[in-house]
Every structure is written in C-alpha cells, then in structure tokens.
C-alpha positions in Angstrom: -9.8 -11.8 -14.7 -8.2 -14.0 -12.0 -4.8 -13.8 -13.8 -5.0 -10.0 -14.0 -5.9 -9.8 -10.3 -3.0 -12.0 -9.4 -0.6 -9.9 -11.5 -1.8 -6.7 -9.8 -1.7 -8.3 -6.4 1.9 -9.3 -6.9 3.0 -5.9 -8.2 1.2 -4.1 -5.4 2.7 -6.4 -2.8 6.2 -5.8 -4.2 5.8 -2.1 -4.3 4.4 -1.8 -0.7 6.8 -4.4 0.7 9.7 -2.4 -0.6 8.4 1.0 0.7 7.2 -0.5 4.0 10.5 -2.3 4.6 12.4 0.9 3.8 10.4 2.9 6.3 11.0 0.3 8.9 14.8 -0.1 8.4 16.1 3.4 7.2 17.0 6.0 9.8 14.4 8.8 10.1 16.9 11.4 8.9 17.6 9.5 5.7 13.8 9.1 5.1 13.4 12.8 5.5 15.8 13.4 2.7 14.3 10.7 0.4 10.7 11.3 1.3 10.3 14.9 2.5 6.7 14.3 3.6 8.0 12.1 6.5 9.0 15.4 8.2 5.3 15.9 9.0 5.2 12.7 11.1 7.0 11.5 14.1 9.5 8.7 13.6 7.1 6.2 15.3 4.3 7.1 13.0 6.5 6.7 9.9 7.5 3.2 11.3 3.8 2.4 11.9 3.0 3.4 8.3 5.9 1.2 7.1 4.6 -1.7 9.2 1.1 -1.3 7.8 2.4 -1.3 4.3 4.4 -4.4 4.9 1.5 -6.2 6.5 -0.8 -5.2 3.6 1.8 -6.5 1.1 1.7 -9.9 3.0 -2.1 -9.7 3.1 -2.4 -9.3 -0.6 -0.6 -12.6 -1.3 -0.4 -15.0 1.6 -4.2 -15.5 2.4 -5.0 -15.9 -1.3 -2.1 -18.3 -1.8 -2.7 -20.5 1.2 -6.6 -20.3 1.1 -6.4 -19.5 4.9 -8.7 -16.6 5.6 -8.8 -15.5 2.0 -11.1 -12.6 3.0 -8.0 -10.9 4.2 -6.7 -10.3 0.6 -9.5 -7.9 -0.4 -9.4 -6.3 3.0 -5.7 -5.7 2.6 -6.5 -4.0 -0.7 -9.1 -1.8 0.9 -6.5 -0.9 3.6 -4.2 0.2 0.8 -6.9 2.3 -0.8 -7.3 4.1 2.5 -3.6 4.5 2.9 -3.4 6.0 -0.6 -6.2 8.4 0.3 -4.2 9.5 3.3 -1.1 9.9 1.1 -2.9 12.0 -1.4 -4.3 14.3 1.3 -0.8 14.6 2.8 0.7 15.5 -0.6 -2.1 18.0 -1.5 -1.6 19.7 1.9 2.2 19.9 1.1 1.5 21.0 -2.5 3.5 18.1 -3.8 1.3 17.6 -6.8 3.5 15.4 -9.1 3.7 12.7 -6.4 -0.1 12.4 -6.3 -0.1 10.7 -9.7 1.8 7.7 -8.4 -0.6 7.6 -5.4 -3.6 7.7 -7.7 -2.2 4.8 -9.7 -1.6 2.7 -6.6 -5.1 3.6 -5.3 -6.6 2.5 -8.6 -4.7 -0.8 -8.6 -5.6 -1.5 -5.0 -9.3 -0.7 -5.8 -9.1 -3.1 -8.7 -7.8 -5.9 -6.4 -10.5 -5.1 -3.8 -13.3 -5.2 -6.5 -11.8 -8.4 -8.2 -11.5 -10.3 -4.9 -14.8 -9.1 -3.4 -17.0 -9.3 -6.5 -15.5 -10.5 -9.9 -13.4 -13.5 -8.9 -13.6 -14.0 -5.1 -11.1 -16.4 -3.6 
C-alpha cells in the first residue's frame, strides 16, 4: 500500500506541478485559449489557483520525503480534493461535461492519497 501511495503521490504531484506552473507563467490570454474556464476568473485568481496547485504538488512529496511535518502530505491531498470539487462545480456550471471526467479521476487519486496517508499507511 505504501508503494501505491507513493506512485499516486508522484503522479499527482507531476500533474499539478505542470498545471500550476503553467497557470503561473503563461499569459492570461493564452490560458483563456487553452483553458476556456479561466475566462470566468480574474488573472490574479487564476495565478492564485496555479500557486495553490504548485504548493500542493510540493506538499505531496517534500514532507513525506524529508519526514519534516509529514502531516502536510495528506493535508495537501485534501486540499487537492477540495480544488477538484471546485473545478467540477465550475465545469458543471459551464456545461463542460467531458472535462469533468479528468477532474473526477484526479479527485479520486487525491482522496486515495489522503486516505492512505491518514489511515492506511501514515507517514
């Protein structure tokens, strides 16, 4: 179970690090073309979402790896669950139903990490 949790943590961290970094570095207009839902948010909110995703990616790996404040790892996973709930609500409101599948997968993976690190194989 520990190995599975680590695999999922790394995959989630890579996914959210990439999307978070993209939201932080790409111009707002380009993000609007690539991710139309960003039009619903101000540029600063999009940057904040990107920063939170990047911090969550770091939180999934670094505390678990260094054993410094390892409670932050499952808390980062819970933060990603909440982020995905917000993403799902945004896409439902915009009637972007196909995108919701990816959000549900990411939500399930983050929930798995939270469960694994809080209950099954705590750090």
